[in-house]
Phi, psi and omega in degrees: 000131181246101176296330171296317169304309176298324173300321180292322176302310173310307182296336187253355185247148171267003188254160171294143175250129183246144176274137183268008175142181178090007180282121183264344185175181179302328179296319176299327181285324174297314180293326179292315178292322182294329179263010169097007179290138186277338184187170184207146174278130195224019186306307180298314178303326177285313182295323182271004177084355181298336175230114179290147191295336183291346181264003183261145176256130175247000000 
């Protein structure tokens, strides 16, 4: 996951930007939030326990 790339996309777009995968854990989610990403696909990180379910908002 390349937070710099997503930050550039956020800066250049008037639309919400979503991360399409590659999130390895909570640290990646924090980085994405810090650069303005609106959401992320986190399936593998949920399945392998890298992101606990209690941290997700539905």
